[in-house]
C-alpha positions as CSV (number, residue, x, y, z in Angstrom):
1,M,0.2,-0.1,0.3
2,S,3.0,2.4,0.9
3,S,4.5,1.9,-2.6
4,L,1.0,2.5,-4.3
5,V,0.4,5.4,-2.3
6,P,3.2,7.4,-0.6
7,R,3.1,8.0,3.1
8,E,3.8,12.2,2.4
9,F,0.8,12.0,-0.1
10,R,-1.6,10.1,2.5
11,A,-0.3,12.8,5.0
12,L,-2.2,15.3,2.5
13,L,-5.5,13.6,2.9
14,R,-5.6,14.8,6.1
15,G,-5.4,18.5,5.2
16,P,-7.5,20.5,2.6
17,L,-6.8,17.9,-0.1
18,G,-9.2,15.3,1.9
19,W,-11.8,18.2,1.7
20,F,-11.3,18.7,-1.8
21,Y,-11.7,14.9,-2.3
22,A,-14.8,14.8,-0.1
23,A,-16.3,17.4,-2.8
24,T,-15.5,15.9,-5.7
25,L,-16.9,12.4,-4.1
26,V,-20.3,14.0,-3.4
27,T,-20.8,15.9,-6.1
28,S,-19.8,13.1,-8.7
29,L,-22.6,11.0,-6.5
30,G,-25.3,13.5,-7.2
31,I,-24.4,14.0,-10.9
32,G,-24.6,10.1,-11.4
33,L,-28.1,10.0,-9.6
34,T,-29.5,11.4,-12.7
35,L,-27.0,11.7,-15.6
36,V,-28.2,8.6,-17.6
37,F,-32.1,9.6,-17.0
38,N,-32.2,12.8,-18.9
39,V,-33.5,11.5,-22.1
40,V,-35.9,8.9,-20.1
41,Y,-37.2,11.8,-18.0
42,V,-38.0,14.4,-20.6
43,H,-39.6,11.3,-22.9
44,D,-41.2,9.0,-20.5
45,V,-41.8,11.3,-17.4
46,R,-42.8,14.3,-19.3
47,H,-43.9,12.9,-22.1
48,F,-42.0,15.2,-24.7
49,S,-40.8,13.5,-28.0
50,V,-37.5,11.8,-28.2
51,A,-36.4,13.9,-31.1
52,L,-36.8,17.1,-28.4
53,A,-35.4,15.0,-25.7
54,T,-32.0,14.0,-27.5
55,G,-32.2,17.8,-28.8
56,L,-31.7,19.2,-25.4
57,L,-28.7,17.3,-25.0
58,A,-27.4,18.8,-28.4
59,V,-28.1,22.2,-27.1
60,N,-26.4,21.4,-23.9
61,A,-23.5,20.5,-25.7
62,V,-23.1,23.9,-27.2
63,V,-24.0,25.7,-24.0
64,G,-21.3,23.9,-22.1
65,L,-18.6,24.8,-24.9
66,T,-19.5,28.1,-24.8
67,A,-19.8,28.8,-21.3
68,S,-16.5,27.1,-20.4
69,P,-14.0,30.0,-21.9
70,V,-16.1,32.4,-19.9
71,I,-15.7,30.5,-17.1
72,G,-12.3,30.2,-17.4
73,T,-11.8,33.8,-17.8
74,M,-13.6,34.1,-14.5
75,T,-11.7,31.6,-12.6
76,D,-8.7,33.5,-13.7
77,R,-9.9,36.7,-12.0
78,H,-11.8,35.5,-9.0
79,G,-10.0,32.3,-8.0
80,P,-11.5,28.4,-8.5
81,V,-13.3,28.1,-5.5
82,P,-15.2,31.3,-5.8
83,V,-16.5,30.5,-9.3
84,Y,-16.7,26.7,-8.1
85,L,-19.3,27.9,-5.3
86,C,-21.4,29.8,-7.9
87,L,-21.4,27.4,-10.4
88,V,-22.4,24.5,-8.1
89,S,-25.1,26.8,-6.2
90,A,-26.6,27.4,-9.9
91,E,-26.5,23.7,-10.6
92,V,-28.5,22.9,-7.3
93,V,-31.2,25.4,-8.3
94,A,-31.6,24.2,-12.2
95,T,-31.5,20.8,-10.8
96,A,-34.2,21.3,-8.1
97,S,-36.3,22.8,-10.5
98,S,-35.9,20.3,-13.1
99,A,-37.6,18.0,-10.9
100,F,-40.8,20.0,-11.6
101,A,-40.3,20.8,-15.2
102,D,-43.6,20.3,-17.0
103,S,-43.2,22.7,-19.7
104,F,-40.8,23.1,-22.9
105,L,-39.6,26.7,-21.8
106,W,-38.9,25.3,-18.4
107,L,-36.8,22.6,-19.2
108,L,-35.0,24.4,-21.8
109,V,-34.0,26.8,-19.5
110,T,-33.4,24.5,-16.6
111,S,-31.3,21.7,-19.0
112,M,-29.4,25.3,-20.2
113,M,-28.4,26.1,-16.7
114,L,-27.4,22.6,-15.5
115,A,-24.9,22.9,-19.1
116,A,-23.8,26.1,-18.3
117,S,-22.8,25.2,-14.8
118,R,-22.2,21.5,-14.6
119,G,-20.2,21.8,-18.0
120,A,-17.7,24.5,-16.8
121,L,-17.6,22.7,-13.2
122,F,-14.2,21.0,-14.2
123,G,-12.3,23.8,-14.9
124,P,-12.4,25.6,-11.4
125,G,-13.6,22.6,-9.7
126,S,-9.7,20.9,-10.5
127,A,-7.6,23.9,-10.5
128,P,-7.1,24.3,-6.7
129,L,-5.0,20.4,-6.9
130,A,-2.5,22.5,-8.1
131,R,-2.2,24.3,-4.8
132,L,-3.0,21.8,-2.5
133,V,-0.2,19.6,-3.2
134,P,3.4,20.0,-4.0
135,E,4.5,19.7,-7.5
136,E,5.8,15.8,-7.3
137,F,2.2,14.8,-6.0
138,R,0.3,16.6,-9.0
139,Q,0.1,13.6,-11.2
140,Q,-1.2,11.6,-8.9
141,A,-3.5,14.0,-6.8
142,F,-5.1,14.3,-10.5
143,R,-5.2,10.9,-11.2
144,T,-6.7,10.2,-7.8
145,N,-9.1,13.1,-8.4
146,F,-10.5,11.1,-11.7
147,M,-10.9,7.9,-10.2
148,I,-13.3,9.4,-7.3
149,L,-15.0,11.2,-9.8
150,N,-15.6,8.0,-11.7
151,L,-16.5,5.9,-9.0
152,G,-18.8,8.6,-7.7
153,I,-20.9,8.9,-11.4
154,G,-20.9,5.2,-11.4
155,F,-22.2,4.4,-8.1
156,G,-24.5,7.3,-8.3
157,G,-25.9,5.8,-11.6
158,L,-26.3,2.1,-9.9
159,V,-28.5,3.6,-7.0
160,S,-30.8,6.0,-9.1
161,A,-31.3,2.8,-11.5
162,S,-32.1,0.4,-8.5
163,V,-35.0,3.4,-6.9
164,V,-36.4,4.9,-10.1
165,D,-40.0,3.3,-11.6
166,L,-41.9,4.7,-14.5
167,R,-44.7,3.5,-12.9
168,H,-44.5,6.0,-10.4
169,P,-43.1,9.1,-11.9
170,V,-42.9,10.7,-8.4
171,T,-39.9,8.9,-8.0
172,F,-38.0,11.0,-10.6
173,T,-38.9,14.1,-8.7
174,W,-37.6,12.5,-5.6
175,L,-34.1,11.6,-7.5
176,Y,-33.9,15.3,-8.7
177,L,-34.5,16.4,-5.6
178,G,-31.8,13.9,-4.2
179,T,-29.4,15.3,-6.5
180,A,-29.8,18.9,-5.8
181,T,-29.1,17.9,-2.2
182,F,-26.2,15.7,-3.0
183,V,-24.6,18.5,-5.0
184,A,-25.3,21.2,-2.2
185,L,-23.2,19.1,0.1
186,A,-20.2,19.5,-1.8
187,L,-20.8,23.1,-0.8
188,L,-19.4,22.4,2.6
189,P,-16.1,20.8,2.0
190,M,-15.0,23.4,-0.7
191,L,-15.6,25.9,2.1
192,H,-12.9,24.5,4.0
193,I,-10.4,25.5,1.5
194,R,-11.6,28.5,0.4
195,R,-8.7,30.5,1.5
196,L,-6.7,28.2,-0.9
197,G,-8.8,29.2,-3.8
198,G,-8.5,32.8,-4.2
199,P,-6.7,34.1,-7.5
200,V,-3.0,34.4,-7.9
201,P,-1.9,37.6,-6.1
202,P,-0.4,40.1,-8.7
203,G,2.8,40.1,-6.9
204,D,3.5,36.1,-7.7
205,L,3.3,37.1,-11.5
206,T,6.1,38.3,-13.7
207,E,4.9,41.3,-16.0
208,Q,4.9,39.0,-18.9
209,E,2.3,36.6,-17.2
210,S,-0.2,39.4,-15.9
211,I,-1.0,40.4,-19.6
212,E,-1.1,37.0,-21.1
213,G,-4.9,35.5,-22.2
214,W,-6.6,33.9,-24.6
215,R,-4.2,35.2,-27.6
216,E,-1.3,32.9,-25.9
217,V,-3.9,29.9,-25.2
218,V,-5.1,29.9,-28.8
219,A,-1.2,30.5,-30.2
220,D,-0.4,27.3,-28.5
221,H,-0.5,24.5,-31.4
222,R,0.0,21.6,-29.2
223,L,-3.0,22.6,-27.2
224,V,-5.4,23.4,-30.1
225,F,-4.4,20.1,-31.6
226,F,-5.1,18.1,-28.4
227,V,-8.8,19.8,-28.0
228,L,-9.4,19.4,-31.7
229,R,-8.0,15.8,-32.4
230,P,-10.5,13.3,-33.2
231,S,-11.6,11.0,-30.8
232,S,-10.0,7.7,-30.5
233,G,-13.0,6.1,-28.6
């Protein structure tokens, strides 16, 4: 065990890093509860067409892609934790509202809110890791975070699949309210590390770094290729 998880890294889990992973686990559990039921909920519970249900997913993808650069800029200016807390709060409101959405406009608005908050959450939700662990442990810290994220989503999906019942649509209402509750709980551990999640102090940046922005990002051809390359899956 000590060879897989170095003692120094395990010691970090008793501090802010442990709170960070707790937030990841609780958030991913909440997301997993409803992630696989979006189309089922819109079509079989709210009785809209499959085309509309899948169309909402397409809209969500566009909204998420559009929101991510904006959230990235906000994260640079205000710090990852404040932006994370705002996004999680928006996701809680949108998820709870989805439990009662019975019109197309209502579904569209809540769906777009979820896409904008959840889709852009990964950036500010992962950035604090670079501050919480020494450089030699960053690869392991991010790897562990991915493991917890996937574990939470998978387990949440198993739980929701065992409790929802199309013969009782109210189970979906409780499912979305339960998701909102789980995601809201993620605010608590992140509040413990809020002092570590502010913007980078101006004194820690060089003059060149302080003026860099999206122009430098787009000019990085390796990054552009990585983002635009076809998926191997």
